[in-house]
N, C-alpha and C positions, 0 to 999 in steps of 0.2 A: 064084973072089978077090972078097972085100969090097969095095967101093967105099966109101970115104969119105963122111961127108954133108958138102957144103956147107954150110959157118959162114958169115953174112950180114957183109960188110964194115964199116966204123967206118960209113964213109961214108951204107951204106945203112941201118946201124939209125939213125943220125942224122935222116936224111927221114922214115923212118918215124915219129918222136917228133913231128918238126915237125907233119906229117898229124894224125897222133893228138889234137895240140892242136887247131889250128886248130876241128876238129871239133867239138872239147868249146866255142871259146867260143863260136862258133855255135851250139850248143845253149842255152847260158845265154843269148847276145842276143840269141835271137828272139821269145822271148817280151815280153823286156822293148820291143822296137820294135812288138810288137802292144799291148803296153797302152799307150801312148803314142799310137798311133791313138783310141783311144777316147774322145770330146769329154767334157769337162768341165762342161760347161753343159747335159748330158740330167738329171742330177739338179736340178732346183729346190729351195733350198729353202721350209719351207712358208710364213715369213714372209712371203719374196716372193709366192706366191702372195694369202695375205691382204690384202698392200698391192695388187696388182692389183685386187682383186676389190672393193676399196674401192674404190679410183677409179673403174670401170666403175661402180657404184651412186651415187656420187655426179654422175659425168657424165651420167648417166640422166636424172636427176630434171629437170626442167624446170616451170618453174614459169609456167604460162600467167596472161596481166596482161595486163587489161585497159586500155588507153592513152586515155583517158574525149577528151582533145583530138583525136585522132583517129580512135575508135572504130573501132579494132581490138585484136584480140586480139595479143599477141608471146609467143613462150616463149622463154624465156632458163635457162641455167643456176642450179641454184640460188645458187652463189654472187655468180656477176652478178647474180643479184636482190636477194643483201643489200647488193653494191656500191651498185645504183642504189638502196638506202634509207637504208644511211648515209649518203651524199652529200643525200638530200633532205632525212632529218629531222632530222639533225646537225652545227653547224657545222665544217666541216672543219679551224680554226683553233681547236678544242679540241684537246685532251692528249690522246696517243696512248691511251693506256689508259682516257680516255674515249670512243674510239672506239671501244677494243677491246667494252669492256662494251657498248656500243650495238649494234652488229653481234651478239654474243650474243643477244642480245635480240630484232634483229630474226629471224635465223636463227630464234631459237625460237617465237616468232609463226607463219612460216610453214608451218614443220615442223607446228605441231601442226594446221593446218588442213589438211596434207594426210595425217595419220595420222586425224585425226576427221570426213574426207573431209566440209568443210564450206563451203561455199558461200554464208555468208548474208551478206547486203547487197550480192547481184553482180546487175549490171542484164541481164549476156547468160548465156545458161548454160556457156558452152565457156572461162568463165576462174574463175580459183581466188580474184584477188584484183584490186584496183582500184590505181590510182597515187595515189589521194585518200588521206587523212586517213578514209575509213569504213574505211579497211583500215591501209596504211601506206603514206606518199609514196615516189612513187617517179619516179628522173630518168631518162629512157634515156643512153645515150653522145651522142648527139646533143645532149640538154637541157644535158648537163655543159658540151661545148663551146665550147654557145652562153652557156650562165650565166657561164663561166670565163675564154673566152678564149684564144688562142692563148698569150697569154703567160703563165697562171697553168695551164691545163688537168694537163699534164701534171708539173708538181710536185704539184697536189693530188691528182690521182688518185693517185699513186706513195704516197701516206698512205691514204689510203681504201683500198689493194689491200693496203698493210702490215695494216692493221690487218682485215681481212677473214679477209687470210693468217694473220695471227698466230692466230687464232681458227674456222681453218677446221673444221668440223665438231663443235663446239663447240653443243650447246644448254644450257638451264634446265631441270632436274628434280626434282618432289617425286616422294616414292617413288616414283619410276623413272618417274615421266609428263611429259611437256614441259607445262610451266607458262603460265598464259596471261598472258605477258608482258607488261602493258602499260607504257608509258611516258608521258611527258609532259613539258612544259618548264620550267616554276620553280614551287618549291613558297613556301608563305607561311612557311614554317621547319618546317614537319612534312608528311610522307604524309601519307593518307587509309587508313583500311580498307574494304576493300572495299566490304564492308555499309554502310556511312554514304553514298555514290552510287551505287551498283550494287545491285539487289535481289537480290545473291551473298555469300557467305561463301567468304573464300579464303583457308586457316592459312599461304600466305606470302602473303600483300598485306595485309599490316597497317602500322599508323601507326608511322613511325620519325623521327626529329628530323634535319631537314634544314636547318644554320644556312647553309651556303655560299650560299646560293640571292639571300639581300637583298645579300650585297658584291658578288655576280659580274653578275646577269641585269639586264637592262636593262627587264624586263616585270615584274620583283618588285611595282612598286606605279604602279599608272594609274587614269585617273579619267574619268566620262562622264557627259554629262549626259541629258536625260530632260526633256521638259514634262510638264506633269502629265495633260495630256490624252492625251498617247503613250501615258504610263505606264497608263494606266486600261487602253488598248486592246489591251499588249503581256499585263498579266496577268489581262485578261476579268474586272474588278473594277467596282460602281460609283461608289466612291468611297474614297477616303484621306484620313482628316485628319492633315492637316499638323503639327499640334500636338498635343498631349496624349497620354495611352496608353489612349483608352476603345479603342472594339471595332474604330472605324473606322481604326485606327492602324495604324505598321508596328514591328513589336516581334520579335523573337527567341524561340523559344519554347523551345530545343533546341539545344548544342551537340555534334560531332564530336569524339574523341578527336585527329583530326586539328586541332581550333582551328579548323574552318568552320564554317557556320551548315548544322544538321542537318534544323532545322523553327522554320517564323518564320507569325507572323499578320500580312496584309497589307488592311486594306477590309472585315475579316471574314470570310476566306476563309485554309483554311492552304496554307501552301506547305512543300515540302522545297527544301532551300538551293541544289540540282541544278537543280528547277525552275524557280526564279530566275531564276538564273543564264542559262540555255536560253533560257528566255523575252525575257530582254532581253537578250542575246548578250553578259554578262559575261565578265570575261578567268579569273572565279576564283570558288568557292563560298561567299568569306571577302570578305564586304565591308562599307563601313559607308556613313551616307548623309547630308546633309542639306538640307535645302531652303532656297532662297530665292526668294521668291514663290509664282510656282508651276512653279518649277524644283526640279528633284531629283538633285543630282550623287549619284552612286556612286563610292566610290573601292574600289579591289581589292587585295587584295593575292596575290599568283603569279599562274601562268598557264595550263591547264589543269585535268582532272579531278583533280588530286593524288594517283592510285592508282597504287603501283609504284614504277620509278626516275624519279626526277628530274633529267631532262639536265643544268641548271645544279650540279646539286647533286654527279653524277658528276663533272660538271669540277672543280669545288671539291675535293676527295677527290682527283684524279689531281696535283692542283696540288700536294697535300701529301705527293704522293710514296705514295700507294695503288694495287694493281694490279686490272687490269678485274675479277680475281676478286674481290677483296676486298671494290670496288663493288656487284658484281653481289650477293654472301650478304650484302651492309647492306641495301640496298633489296628484294630480294625474301629473305623469313624464312624459315632451316632448306633451303634450298634446297641441289639439287648440281649440281656441270657435267658433262656425259655426253656422249659423241661420240652423232650423229644418225643414220649410218649404219647401226649395228644395229636402231634404230628402222624407220629406213626398208625394209632389207633382210625384214623380218616382215610387212610393209603388204602 
């Protein structure tokens, strides 16, 4: 006798369907759960890596500064050094864009010394620069606190820090090399060609008009007196004719492109305008003179060597709405602005 096959009831079939459906759901969901457990930040974007490398490179560059008053060497990060130079070299009351232009010049100066391994004019072996104008004037944070006082330190330092931060890592270059970013206080109305003051020619240190200084700078015009005897001693001549135009008199032989005295005759000797300025301690190499008995009065126009960036001129340009980039490219002919980090990473 044949037995009937037992057919599952509707309840069993429904139960089997539910189980099958559940197993299918688990199969689909498990891979999804496993994917979510993989951290998203394991793969760092290339840009993030480059930024981190840049930060490390900049933080790693320490500038050894010889503090002349303490006779010690202090190592400070590059950007902190630039802040100390900016605060020492330019009045904090200047326009922000002028301060930014000065910050770029100051950073360029020291980066160039780092790359060239330039330790010239150093009284010690383990420092790169001094805190004097033999290199760049520099003030420590403690010196700035003492100079400004508790009432204005925070405000002034915030402005200095902003100028440095907004130009961070920016240097001035010519043909992809950091320039000799010379600067000075006040022009006589023009800047000077480098070869008319120093014994070298730089294609970016060209004479340009700087008309802002005469209106803004208190150092534009100064007078100083000498006795006849002290003048002879300082110049190393035996006699000077106080009248007439003879061989022993004082007369200009040649003017520079920057309207300063390039060469002159005094007491039978020939001097450059720079030599006279430095021997007499004059503010500028553009000067005139008048005799009054045995006394001579020199009137100078401008303050400083006159080559490169005029600080008061930069402030005048900033007051007219010019940017820091426009200021530096005006005073340094044909330059570019580049980041310092790639240069430092190769050194």
